[in-house]
N, C-alpha and C positions, 0 to 999 in steps of 0.2 A: 670795790668788789664790783669788777662782773655783769652781767645782762646772763652771763652765761653758770657764772658761780649762783646767781641770783635762783638761778631753774632748777639749779643741781642739786643746792641745800633742800628747793623746796619737792623735789621730786622723794628727795634722803627726806623729810619729815611727810611727808603725803602717803611713801611703802611704811613708814618706821625703818631705815636702815640707816645705820651711820654712810661716811664719805665712803671710807673703808671697802665694805661691803658694797656701797654701788658700785663701787669705778674696779673694785676688785677678779679678779680673775676665775672665781667661782660662776657654774656653771647654772649651779640651784635655780630652778624653777624661782624662787622667790626675792631671788639678785640676778637674773638674769632678765625677768620680764619693767623689772623699770629700771631694771639700764635701760632696757627697750625704751621704754617711755620719755627716757629723758633722751636717747636721738631723735626720737615725734619730735619732741615737745620741741628741741631745738634745730629740727630741719625746718620746723612745719610755722611753729610759732618767731625765733628768732632768724628765721634764712637763713641760717648760716650751712654748707654746700660737706658731705657726707667728709671729703679728704677734711677740713678745717672742725666739727667735732670731734673725728677723728684721734686728730693730736690733744685736742682739748678732754680727752677720754681715756691717750691712752691707745688708741686703738688703728688698727690698719682700717683707711677705707672702706673695701669690701667687708667688713665685718659690720660697723655701723648701715653699710646698704643694706647690708640681709638682718640684721635686727632692722632696721627703721621700717622694712619693708614684710618681716612677719608681724610690726606691728599696727600698722597702717588694715593688715589682715584679720586683725584681733579685731581690732577697732570696729569693722565690720557685722562681726557675728558678737559680740561679744557686751552686752549693756553694762557688766558695771566694770571695765576698762572706759567705757566711755565714760562713767561718770567718775572714776577717780580721773581722766583727764581733764576733765573740763573742773577736778577742784586742786586738779594743779595748776591749770592757767588760769583761773580764777584765784589762786593762792598769789604764783605770782607775780598776774598786774595789782594784786595789792601793792606786795613786798614794794614792788620797780614806785607804785604810785607813791608812798610811806618815802623813801628813798629822800 
């Protein structure tokens, strides 16, 4: 399993979604916020570019860029989202160390 797949599964678990819902086309907030968190974690923690994340999530580069920027803005103003991101990164780190 690649680092991105571990991260994707971690985000899905933290938000209580399955992979299909996380990467699906639904625009409901309960699906788009976790998807944007995945974009942000992939770019910030894994160092992947927007085009690479787009290919891995079957999205256009500009969609990933917009979601990443939107989620970074949300992290500045929403303590719950900051807590969720810490949980994602902590769980991801633990899973990678356990491999």
